[in-house]
C-alpha positions, 0 to 999 in steps of 0.5 A: 470126168464127174463134177459136182453141180452148185445145186448139189454143193448147196444141198450138201451144205444145207444138210450139213448145217441141219445135221450139226443143229440136230446134234446140238439139239440132241445133246439138249434132249435130256433137259427138255423138261427144264426148258419147258418149265422155264418157258411156263414160268416166264409166261406165268410171270408175264401174266402176273406182270400184266396183272400188276402193271403199276408195280412192275412199271415202278420196279422196272424204272427203279432198277433202271435208276440203280443200274445208272447209279452203278454205272455212274460210280464205275465211270467216276472211279475209273476216270480217276483210276486211269489218271490224267488222260485226254478223255478224263473230263468227258469220262468224269462228266458222263459218270456224274450225269449217270449218277445225277439221273440215277439219283433222280429216278430212284428218289422219284420213281413214280414221276420218273415212270411217267416221264419215261412212258411219255418218252416211249410214246414220242419214240413210238410215234417218231419211229412209226412215222419214219418206218411208214415213210421209208416203206412207201419211198423205198418199196423194198421186197415185202414192204407191206410188213414194215408199213404195217409195223410203222402204223402199229407203232404210230397208233401205239404211241398215239394211244399212250400219249392220249391217255398220259399221264394215266397210261404212264402208270401201267404201260411199262409193266404191260410191255415187260409182261408181254415181252416175258410171255413171248420170251417164255413161249419161245422157250416152250417151243424150243423144249418141244422141238428138242423133245421131238428132235428124233421124229424131225430127223427121221422125217427130214432124212434125205434119200440117197437119190435126192442128196447125190448129183453130178454130171459128166 
């Protein structure tokens, strides 16, 4: 009586997932050039964002303020729209808070940029300290990487704080630019993977002897 070993089942499952992923990427292959264009465009915008970090910082903060304004209006309107209910007052106060903060940010964009950058510095320092402590205390597998990440976050927060308020004029734009560059790079890599999916599937096709196993 033949049986299927657990290792064979895992292998077949992995091959099935790889085949499904391969078919999905194969369907995207005709459009790989557009993924490449999108990635290059995002990376170019990221470089421009870093080059004009002050403008991007203020623009990002203003957009954040506008989002708060729209969210506040929606909360206030919905609180009256739903009528009298147990959460009416809390819903209304939350909407008013969003409105007030949004108006303050839009009305004073430069000062708001400085304030948010200072909050970011404090957040990085606190998060870095907690990450360092957790890594040293728990010592989970590969704990060295979270420890390094904690030191980097702590150092970044200290650098922003030490150079504040000057750093507040460019740090948000710098982070936005870096994020856009890495995000664009991920699209570039996806484009190349989609383009070369046939070569990858040919190299990764398992032999019959490697894919089949059993026992008596």
